[in-house]
C-alpha positions in Angstrom: 84.4 87.5 23.3 84.9 89.5 26.5 82.1 89.9 29.1 82.2 91.2 32.6 80.3 90.5 35.8 78.1 93.2 37.1 78.2 92.4 40.8 80.8 94.6 42.6 81.2 94.3 46.4 82.9 97.7 46.7 82.4 99.8 43.6 83.2 103.1 45.2 86.6 102.2 46.5 89.5 104.0 44.8 92.0 101.3 45.4 91.5 98.2 43.3 93.5 95.0 42.8 93.3 93.0 39.5 94.1 89.3 39.8 95.0 87.8 36.5 94.1 84.1 36.4 94.3 81.3 33.9 96.6 78.4 33.4 100.3 78.1 32.7 101.2 78.9 29.1 97.6 80.2 28.7 98.1 83.8 27.8 98.1 85.5 31.2 101.5 87.1 30.5 99.9 89.1 27.6 97.3 90.5 29.9 99.8 91.4 32.6 101.9 93.1 29.9 98.8 95.0 28.8 98.0 96.2 32.3 101.5 97.4 32.8 101.4 99.3 29.5 98.1 100.9 30.5 99.7 102.2 33.7 98.7 99.5 36.3 101.5 98.5 38.7 102.6 94.9 38.8 104.5 95.4 42.1 108.2 96.1 42.7 109.6 92.6 42.1 108.2 91.3 38.8 110.3 90.3 35.8 109.6 90.1 32.1 108.6 88.2 30.1 106.2 86.4 32.5 105.4 89.4 34.7 105.1 87.5 38.0 106.1 89.2 41.2 108.8 86.9 42.6 108.1 87.4 46.3 104.4 86.9 45.9 104.8 83.8 43.7 107.2 82.3 46.2 104.9 82.9 49.1 101.9 81.5 47.3 103.7 78.4 46.1 105.1 77.8 49.6 101.6 78.2 51.2 103.0 81.1 53.3 99.7 83.0 53.5 101.0 85.4 56.2 103.9 86.5 54.0 101.7 86.8 50.9 99.1 89.0 52.7 101.9 91.2 54.1 103.2 91.8 50.6 99.7 92.4 49.3 99.0 95.0 52.1 102.2 96.8 51.3 101.3 97.0 47.6 97.8 98.1 48.3 99.2 101.0 50.5 101.7 102.0 47.8 99.5 101.7 44.7 96.0 102.8 43.9 95.8 100.2 41.1 97.7 97.0 41.5 97.7 93.8 39.4 98.9 90.3 40.4 99.4 87.6 37.7 100.0 84.0 38.7 98.4 81.2 36.8 98.8 78.8 39.7 96.3 80.8 41.7 93.5 79.0 40.0 93.9 76.3 42.6 93.2 78.6 45.6 90.9 81.3 44.3 88.6 81.5 47.3 91.5 81.8 49.7 93.3 84.3 47.4 90.2 86.5 47.1 90.1 87.0 50.8 93.6 88.4 51.0 92.8 91.5 48.9 90.8 94.5 50.1 89.0 95.2 46.8 89.8 92.5 44.2 88.6 92.2 40.7 89.4 89.1 38.5 90.6 88.9 35.0 90.2 85.3 33.7 92.1 84.3 30.5 91.2 81.4 28.4 93.2 79.7 25.6 92.8 76.7 23.3 93.8 73.8 25.5 95.7 72.1 22.7 97.8 75.2 22.1 98.6 75.2 25.9 99.6 71.6 25.8 101.9 72.1 22.9 103.6 74.9 24.7 104.0 72.8 27.8 105.4 70.0 25.7 108.0 72.4 24.3 109.0 73.8 27.7 108.6 70.9 30.1 108.3 67.9 27.7 104.9 67.3 29.3 102.6 64.6 27.8 100.1 66.3 25.5 97.1 64.4 26.8 98.0 65.0 30.4 98.6 68.7 29.8 95.1 69.1 28.1 93.5 67.3 31.0 95.3 69.5 33.5 94.1 72.7 31.7 90.5 71.4 31.6 90.6 70.8 35.4 92.0 74.3 36.0 89.3 75.9 33.9 86.6 73.9 35.7 87.9 75.2 39.0 87.8 78.8 37.6 84.2 78.4 36.5 83.1 77.0 39.8 84.7 80.0 41.6 82.9 82.4 39.1 79.5 80.7 39.8 79.9 81.1 43.6 81.6 84.5 43.9 80.3 88.0 43.4 83.6 89.8 42.5 83.9 91.9 39.4 85.2 89.7 36.7 86.4 90.1 33.1 86.7 87.0 30.9 89.1 87.2 27.9 89.8 84.8 25.1 93.5 84.9 24.3 92.9 83.9 20.6 90.3 86.7 20.2 92.6 89.2 21.9 95.3 88.5 19.2 92.7 89.1 16.5 91.5 92.4 17.8 94.1 93.9 20.2 92.7 97.5 20.2 89.1 96.4 20.9 90.1 94.1 23.7 92.4 96.6 25.3 89.7 99.3 25.3 87.4 96.9 27.1 90.3 96.0 29.5 90.9 99.7 30.2 87.1 100.3 30.8 87.0 97.4 33.2 89.9 98.9 35.1 88.2 102.4 35.0 91.2 103.8 33.1 91.0 106.7 30.7 93.1 105.4 27.9 93.8 107.6 24.9 94.0 106.2 21.4 97.8 106.7 21.6 98.1 104.8 24.9 96.0 101.9 23.4 98.2 101.8 20.4 101.3 101.7 22.5 99.8 99.0 24.7 99.0 97.0 21.6 102.7 96.7 21.0 103.1 94.8 24.3 101.0 91.9 22.9 102.7 89.4 20.7 101.8 85.8 20.1 105.4 84.7 20.6 107.6 87.6 21.7 111.3 87.1 21.4 111.8 87.7 25.1 109.3 84.9 25.9 110.9 82.6 23.4 114.3 83.2 25.0 112.8 82.6 28.4 111.3 79.3 27.2 114.7 78.2 25.9 116.4 79.1 29.2 113.7 77.3 31.2 114.3 74.1 29.1 118.0 74.4 29.8 117.6 74.8 33.5 115.2 71.9 33.7 117.7 69.7 31.9 120.5 70.9 34.2 118.5 70.2 37.3 117.7 66.7 36.1 121.5 66.1 35.8 122.1 67.5 39.2 123.3 71.1 38.3 122.0 74.6 38.4 123.2 77.8 36.8 122.6 80.9 34.7 124.4 83.1 32.1 124.1 86.6 33.4 126.0 88.5 30.7 127.6 88.0 27.3 129.7 90.5 25.4 132.6 90.5 22.9 135.0 90.7 25.8 133.3 88.9 28.7 131.0 86.1 29.7 129.7 85.8 33.3 127.2 83.8 35.3 127.2 81.0 37.8 127.1 77.2 37.9 126.9 74.7 40.8 126.3 71.1 41.5 123.2 70.6 43.6 124.0 69.5 47.2 127.7 70.2 46.9 129.9 73.1 47.8 132.7 72.0 45.5 133.2 74.4 42.6 132.2 73.1 39.2 134.5 73.0 36.2 133.0 74.3 33.0 133.9 74.1 29.4 133.2 77.0 27.1 132.3 76.2 23.5 131.7 78.6 20.6 129.9 77.0 17.6 130.8 73.6 19.2 134.5 74.4 19.3 136.1 74.2 22.7 137.6 77.6 23.7 138.6 77.1 27.3 138.0 75.3 30.6 137.6 77.1 33.9 136.5 76.7 37.5 133.4 78.4 38.8 134.7 79.6 42.2 134.0 83.4 42.2 132.0 84.5 45.3 128.4 85.3 44.7 126.5 86.5 47.8 123.2 86.4 45.9 123.5 82.6 45.7 123.6 82.3 49.5 120.6 84.7 49.8 118.7 82.6 47.3 119.6 79.4 49.3 121.3 77.9 46.3 124.7 77.7 47.8 126.2 77.5 51.3 129.5 79.2 50.3 128.5 81.3 47.3 131.7 80.2 45.5 130.0 79.3 42.2 130.3 82.3 40.0 132.4 82.9 36.9 133.5 86.0 34.9 135.7 84.9 31.9 137.5 87.5 29.8 137.4 86.7 26.1 140.2 87.5 23.6 139.3 89.9 20.8 137.7 88.1 17.9 136.4 85.2 20.0 132.8 86.0 19.4 130.9 87.2 16.3 127.3 88.0 15.8 125.1 84.9 15.7 127.7 82.6 17.3 126.3 79.9 19.4 127.8 79.8 23.0 127.7 76.7 25.1 128.7 76.2 28.7 128.8 72.6 29.9 130.0 71.0 33.1 133.1 69.0 32.2 132.1 65.5 31.0 128.4 66.3 30.6 126.2 67.0 27.6 123.8 69.3 29.4 124.6 73.0 29.8 123.6 76.6 29.2 123.3 77.8 25.6 122.8 81.2 24.1 123.3 83.1 20.8 125.5 86.1 20.8 
């Protein structure tokens, strides 16, 4: 069931900000995707399938409130309607609420066992600990709701999946959006229980976590019939990493990751930036559904993708 608070501290203001709050793996991405489909901006630096603005997320997690507010002010000046999704914000809701000029909150709730199972898949988190963490987060949310007077919409993720159209209409009404039946129908397509892009993101996240534990970091940027590119480095070292390329567990070639990548310096991942690779592939190397593996020489961890 969806219900909304009636107290609005500034109901006449045209500019509104919608803060999507829940817990990690708790369905907030579906709401952010819905808002985007309905025409609400998510900022200039968000990425699918999790729809988090990278700059705002980094500032929040670093406790850099000055930078976060600067980003918020810029977005408020640029967009009449703006939404920010970050599950972590449940830990600092009172402070976060004061950074926006006219905030409304959209709280998303999901079965805590389903959340725990998803966390187990991605981070290998203990099921019991994950359930306890979700309960604590929801308790913080409820305490904030009891004490605050901001407009609020409360959404059950499970009920949303059962009645997408009905819930999207209520979401549009809460945001004061005139949504046609056609727009609602198109927005419905943005909501999936396990979209392929999200499943892929989960798999990539698991790979990166395993790489980090082994002392490496990397990413596959592009795969085609003729080329595979990306980057790989050893944490704390400027020495280029040697990678082995496997296709369906068959070793194809070995190469050095020493191509310059300025973005790795900007992201503070490398001092030299010499960690990229762009490897031409002979015709016929890859076929559809082939499994591609890139592993640091002598290690079992790596990056994996299907062509």
